[in-house]
ZAGU-96054 format. One record per residue (C-alpha): chain; x negated, y, z negated. Coordinates in Angstrom, 1 decimal. Layout:
<recs>
+------+--------+--------+--------+
: unit :     xx :     yy :     zz :
+------+--------+--------+--------+
:    A :      X :      Y :      Z :
...
+------+--------+--------+--------+
</recs>
This chain:
<recs>
+------+--------+--------+--------+
: unit :     xx :     yy :     zz :
+------+--------+--------+--------+
:    A :  -17.2 :   24.0 :  -24.6 :
:    A :  -14.6 :   23.1 :  -21.9 :
:    A :  -11.7 :   25.5 :  -21.7 :
:    A :   -8.3 :   23.8 :  -21.9 :
:    A :   -6.7 :   24.2 :  -18.5 :
:    A :   -4.7 :   21.1 :  -17.6 :
:    A :   -1.0 :   20.8 :  -18.2 :
:    A :    0.0 :   17.1 :  -18.4 :
:    A :    3.3 :   15.4 :  -18.4 :
:    A :    3.6 :   11.6 :  -19.1 :
:    A :    6.7 :    9.8 :  -18.0 :
:    A :    7.2 :    6.3 :  -19.6 :
:    A :    9.9 :    4.8 :  -21.8 :
:    A :    7.6 :    2.2 :  -23.4 :
:    A :    6.7 :    3.5 :  -26.9 :
:    A :    3.4 :    1.5 :  -27.0 :
:    A :    2.2 :    3.0 :  -23.7 :
:    A :    3.3 :    6.5 :  -25.0 :
:    A :    1.1 :    6.1 :  -28.0 :
:    A :   -1.8 :    4.6 :  -26.1 :
:    A :   -1.8 :    7.3 :  -23.4 :
:    A :   -1.5 :   10.1 :  -26.0 :
:    A :   -4.5 :    8.7 :  -27.8 :
:    A :   -6.5 :    8.5 :  -24.5 :
:    A :   -5.8 :   12.2 :  -23.6 :
:    A :   -6.4 :   13.4 :  -27.1 :
:    A :  -10.1 :   13.2 :  -26.5 :
:    A :  -10.0 :   15.3 :  -23.4 :
:    A :  -10.8 :   19.0 :  -24.2 :
:    A :   -9.5 :   20.0 :  -20.8 :
:    A :   -5.9 :   19.2 :  -21.8 :
:    A :   -4.0 :   22.5 :  -22.5 :
:    A :   -0.4 :   21.0 :  -22.8 :
:    A :    0.6 :   17.4 :  -23.1 :
:    A :    4.3 :   16.2 :  -23.2 :
:    A :    6.0 :   12.9 :  -22.8 :
:    A :    9.5 :   12.2 :  -21.4 :
:    A :   11.1 :    8.8 :  -21.2 :
:    A :   13.3 :    8.7 :  -18.1 :
:    A :   13.5 :    9.7 :  -14.5 :
:    A :   16.3 :   12.2 :  -15.2 :
:    A :   14.2 :   13.8 :  -17.9 :
:    A :   11.2 :   14.1 :  -15.6 :
:    A :   13.2 :   15.7 :  -12.9 :
:    A :   14.6 :   18.2 :  -15.4 :
:    A :   11.3 :   19.0 :  -17.2 :
:    A :    8.8 :   19.3 :  -14.3 :
:    A :   10.3 :   22.6 :  -12.9 :
:    A :   10.3 :   24.1 :  -16.3 :
:    A :    6.9 :   22.9 :  -17.6 :
:    A :    5.2 :   23.0 :  -14.2 :
:    A :    2.5 :   20.5 :  -15.1 :
:    A :   -0.7 :   20.2 :  -13.1 :
:    A :   -0.6 :   16.4 :  -13.3 :
:    A :    2.2 :   13.9 :  -14.0 :
:    A :    1.3 :   10.4 :  -15.3 :
:    A :    4.3 :    8.5 :  -13.8 :
:    A :    5.3 :    4.9 :  -14.6 :
:    A :    6.8 :    3.1 :  -11.7 :
:    A :    9.6 :    1.3 :  -13.6 :
:    A :   11.9 :    3.6 :  -15.6 :
:    A :   15.1 :    2.8 :  -17.4 :
:    A :   17.3 :    5.0 :  -15.2 :
:    A :   15.6 :    4.7 :  -11.9 :
:    A :   12.5 :    4.1 :   -9.7 :
:    A :    9.4 :    6.0 :  -10.4 :
:    A :    8.6 :    6.1 :   -6.7 :
:    A :   11.9 :    7.9 :   -6.1 :
:    A :   10.9 :   10.4 :   -8.8 :
:    A :    7.6 :   10.9 :   -7.0 :
:    A :    9.4 :   11.7 :   -3.7 :
:    A :   11.7 :   14.1 :   -5.4 :
:    A :    8.8 :   15.9 :   -7.1 :
:    A :    7.0 :   16.0 :   -3.8 :
:    A :    9.8 :   18.1 :   -2.4 :
:    A :    9.4 :   20.9 :   -4.9 :
:    A :    7.9 :   24.2 :   -3.8 :
:    A :    4.9 :   23.6 :   -5.9 :
:    A :    4.7 :   19.9 :   -6.6 :
:    A :    2.6 :   18.5 :   -9.3 :
:    A :   -0.1 :   15.9 :   -8.5 :
:    A :    0.8 :   12.4 :   -9.6 :
:    A :   -1.2 :    9.6 :  -11.2 :
:    A :    0.9 :    6.5 :  -10.7 :
:    A :    0.7 :    3.9 :  -13.5 :
:    A :    2.1 :    0.5 :  -12.4 :
:    A :    2.4 :   -3.0 :  -13.7 :
:    A :    3.8 :   -3.8 :  -10.2 :
:    A :    1.2 :   -4.6 :   -7.5 :
:    A :    3.6 :   -5.1 :   -4.6 :
:    A :    3.6 :   -3.8 :   -1.1 :
:    A :    6.0 :   -0.9 :   -1.8 :
:    A :    3.7 :    0.5 :   -4.5 :
:    A :    0.6 :    0.1 :   -2.3 :
:    A :    2.3 :    2.0 :    0.5 :
:    A :    3.4 :    4.8 :   -1.8 :
:    A :   -0.1 :    5.2 :   -3.2 :
:    A :   -1.2 :    6.9 :    0.0 :
:    A :    1.7 :    9.3 :    0.1 :
:    A :    1.6 :   12.9 :   -1.3 :
:    A :    2.0 :   13.9 :   -4.1 :
:    A :    0.7 :   10.6 :   -5.4 :
:    A :   -3.1 :   11.2 :   -5.8 :
:    A :   -4.1 :    8.2 :   -7.9 :
:    A :   -2.9 :    4.7 :   -8.6 :
:    A :   -3.9 :    2.7 :  -11.8 :
:    A :   -2.8 :   -0.7 :  -12.8 :
:    A :   -1.4 :   -0.9 :  -16.3 :
:    A :   -4.0 :   -3.2 :  -17.6 :
:    A :   -6.3 :   -3.3 :  -20.6 :
:    A :   -9.0 :   -1.2 :  -19.1 :
:    A :   -6.8 :    1.6 :  -17.8 :
:    A :   -7.7 :    3.8 :  -20.7 :
:    A :  -11.4 :    3.8 :  -19.6 :
:    A :  -10.4 :    5.1 :  -16.2 :
:    A :   -7.6 :    7.5 :  -17.1 :
:    A :   -9.6 :   10.5 :  -18.2 :
:    A :  -11.7 :   10.5 :  -15.0 :
:    A :   -8.5 :   10.0 :  -12.9 :
:    A :   -6.8 :   13.0 :  -14.6 :
:    A :   -9.9 :   15.2 :  -14.1 :
:    A :  -10.3 :   14.3 :  -10.4 :
:    A :   -6.6 :   14.6 :   -9.6 :
:    A :   -6.3 :   18.0 :  -11.4 :
:    A :   -9.2 :   19.3 :   -9.4 :
:    A :   -7.4 :   18.4 :   -6.2 :
:    A :   -9.0 :   15.0 :   -5.5 :
:    A :   -7.8 :   11.4 :   -5.2 :
:    A :   -8.7 :    8.5 :   -7.5 :
:    A :   -8.3 :    4.8 :   -6.8 :
:    A :  -10.5 :    2.4 :   -8.9 :
:    A :  -12.3 :   -0.4 :   -7.0 :
:    A :   -9.6 :   -3.0 :   -7.6 :
:    A :   -6.9 :   -0.7 :   -6.2 :
:    A :   -9.1 :    0.2 :   -3.2 :
:    A :   -9.5 :   -3.5 :   -2.4 :
:    A :   -5.8 :   -4.1 :   -2.7 :
:    A :   -5.1 :   -1.1 :   -0.4 :
:    A :   -7.7 :   -2.3 :    2.1 :
:    A :   -6.1 :   -5.8 :    2.4 :
:    A :   -2.6 :   -4.4 :    2.6 :
:    A :   -3.4 :   -1.9 :    5.3 :
:    A :   -5.5 :   -4.4 :    7.3 :
:    A :   -2.6 :   -7.0 :    7.4 :
:    A :   -1.2 :   -7.0 :   11.0 :
:    A :    2.1 :   -8.2 :    9.5 :
:    A :    2.4 :   -5.5 :    6.9 :
:    A :    6.0 :   -4.4 :    6.8 :
:    A :    5.3 :   -0.8 :    7.8 :
:    A :    3.7 :   -2.0 :   11.0 :
:    A :    6.5 :   -4.2 :   12.2 :
:    A :    9.8 :   -2.8 :   10.9 :
:    A :   11.4 :    0.4 :   12.4 :
:    A :   12.4 :    3.3 :   10.2 :
:    A :   16.1 :    2.3 :   10.4 :
:    A :   15.2 :   -1.3 :    9.4 :
:    A :   13.2 :    0.0 :    6.5 :
:    A :   16.2 :    2.2 :    5.5 :
:    A :   18.6 :   -0.8 :    5.5 :
:    A :   16.3 :   -3.4 :    4.1 :
:    A :   16.8 :   -2.5 :    0.4 :
:    A :   20.5 :   -2.9 :    0.8 :
:    A :   20.2 :   -6.3 :    2.4 :
:    A :   17.8 :   -7.2 :   -0.4 :
:    A :   20.4 :   -6.3 :   -3.0 :
:    A :   22.7 :   -8.9 :   -1.4 :
:    A :   25.1 :   -6.4 :    0.2 :
:    A :   27.2 :   -7.8 :    3.0 :
:    A :   27.2 :   -6.4 :    6.6 :
:    A :   30.5 :   -4.7 :    5.9 :
:    A :   29.2 :   -3.1 :    2.7 :
:    A :   26.0 :   -1.9 :    4.4 :
:    A :   28.0 :   -0.6 :    7.4 :
:    A :   30.3 :    1.5 :    5.1 :
:    A :   27.3 :    2.7 :    3.0 :
:    A :   25.5 :    4.1 :    6.1 :
:    A :   28.5 :    4.8 :    8.2 :
:    A :   27.4 :    2.4 :   10.9 :
:    A :   29.2 :   -0.2 :   13.0 :
:    A :   29.2 :   -3.8 :   11.7 :
:    A :   27.7 :   -4.9 :   15.0 :
:    A :   24.8 :   -2.5 :   14.5 :
:    A :   24.2 :   -3.7 :   11.0 :
:    A :   24.3 :   -7.3 :   12.0 :
:    A :   21.8 :   -6.6 :   14.7 :
:    A :   19.4 :   -4.9 :   12.3 :
:    A :   19.7 :   -7.7 :    9.8 :
:    A :   18.8 :  -10.3 :   12.4 :
:    A :   15.9 :   -8.2 :   13.7 :
:    A :   14.5 :   -7.9 :   10.2 :
:    A :   14.8 :  -11.6 :    9.7 :
:    A :   13.1 :  -12.3 :   13.0 :
:    A :   10.3 :   -9.9 :   12.5 :
:    A :    9.5 :  -11.2 :    9.0 :
:    A :    9.8 :  -14.8 :   10.0 :
:    A :   12.7 :  -15.5 :    7.6 :
:    A :   15.7 :  -17.7 :    8.3 :
:    A :   18.3 :  -16.8 :    5.8 :
:    A :   19.6 :  -13.9 :    3.7 :
:    A :   18.6 :  -15.7 :    0.6 :
:    A :   15.0 :  -15.7 :    1.7 :
:    A :   15.3 :  -12.0 :    2.7 :
:    A :   16.5 :  -11.2 :   -0.8 :
:    A :   13.5 :  -13.1 :   -2.3 :
:    A :   11.1 :  -11.3 :    0.1 :
:    A :   12.6 :   -7.9 :   -0.8 :
:    A :   12.3 :   -8.6 :   -4.5 :
:    A :    8.7 :   -9.9 :   -4.4 :
:    A :    7.5 :   -6.9 :   -2.3 :
:    A :    9.1 :   -4.3 :   -4.4 :
:    A :   12.0 :   -3.1 :   -2.2 :
:    A :   14.5 :   -4.3 :   -4.8 :
:    A :   14.3 :   -4.2 :   -8.6 :
:    A :   14.4 :   -7.8 :   -9.9 :
:    A :   17.1 :   -8.8 :  -12.3 :
:    A :   16.4 :   -7.9 :  -15.9 :
:    A :   16.6 :  -11.5 :  -17.0 :
:    A :   13.7 :  -12.4 :  -14.8 :
:    A :   15.8 :  -14.7 :  -12.5 :
:    A :   14.9 :  -14.3 :   -8.8 :
:    A :   15.8 :  -16.1 :   -5.6 :
:    A :   13.0 :  -18.5 :   -4.6 :
:    A :   11.9 :  -18.9 :   -1.0 :
:    A :   14.0 :  -22.1 :   -0.7 :
:    A :   17.1 :  -20.1 :   -1.4 :
:    A :   17.5 :  -21.4 :   -5.0 :
:    A :   17.2 :  -19.3 :   -8.1 :
:    A :   14.0 :  -19.5 :  -10.1 :
:    A :   12.6 :  -17.8 :  -13.2 :
:    A :    9.7 :  -15.4 :  -13.1 :
:    A :    9.0 :  -14.1 :  -16.6 :
:    A :    6.5 :  -11.5 :  -15.4 :
:    A :    9.4 :   -9.8 :  -13.7 :
:    A :   11.8 :   -9.7 :  -16.6 :
:    A :   12.1 :   -6.6 :  -18.8 :
:    A :    9.6 :   -8.2 :  -21.2 :
:    A :    7.0 :   -8.2 :  -18.4 :
:    A :    7.0 :   -4.4 :  -18.3 :
+------+--------+--------+--------+
</recs>
C-alpha cells in the first residue's frame, strides 16, 4: 500500500474546478494533505504555513495573476513545485512554463483529469511534466524567431504591460520614474520590433499574448484598432 506523502494545495476560485480536482486527487493514495484556497492572497498566506510539496495553480485568479503568484512562491526559501492549470494558451503562459518553480503545465480541458495524477506524482518526485499538446505548443513558441523574448529587451518587456493597459507616456514615466523621452523611445522601439503601427494595435497584441488581462466583458481592441468581442476571453470563458 502506498504511504501518503504528498501535501497538495489547489488554488482556484471556480467551484466546479474545485470539485472536479478534489475528485481526481481523492483516488490518489499518495496524497497526505489536500487543501483548496480561492485567491492569490490566500495562496501567498497559506503556502508558508502549510508548506505543500505541490501547488495546483490556476493562471487566472479573482485578485491577481497566477503567474505572479508563482514568481512570489519561487522566491520562498523552500518553494513548492507548481503544476500550472491554464485555460489561457498565450505566449506569456508558455514562457512561464519553463521557469522554476513551475514544473508542469496542463490545459484546462476535458482530459486534464486523466493527466493530473501522473503530473502530480512526477512533479512531487522532482520531475517535470508537459503532455504532448503542451510540448508541441512550447516547441513552436521557442522555435519562432520573432518570439517576444528573443526580440525585446528586458526594459521593453518591463514597460510593455503598462503600454498594453493603455497608459500614456507620462503615466508610464511616473510609474517607473523615467523621463518621458526615454518612455517614448521604448514605446517606438517596441512598435518597430513587433511590426505594429499604433498604440491600439499594441494594446491588442498585448492582450492576445497574455501581457494584459482582457476586460471582464470580453471586449478587446482588434488589430484594426476598433473594439471587438471575444467571448472566450470574458469571465464566462474561464
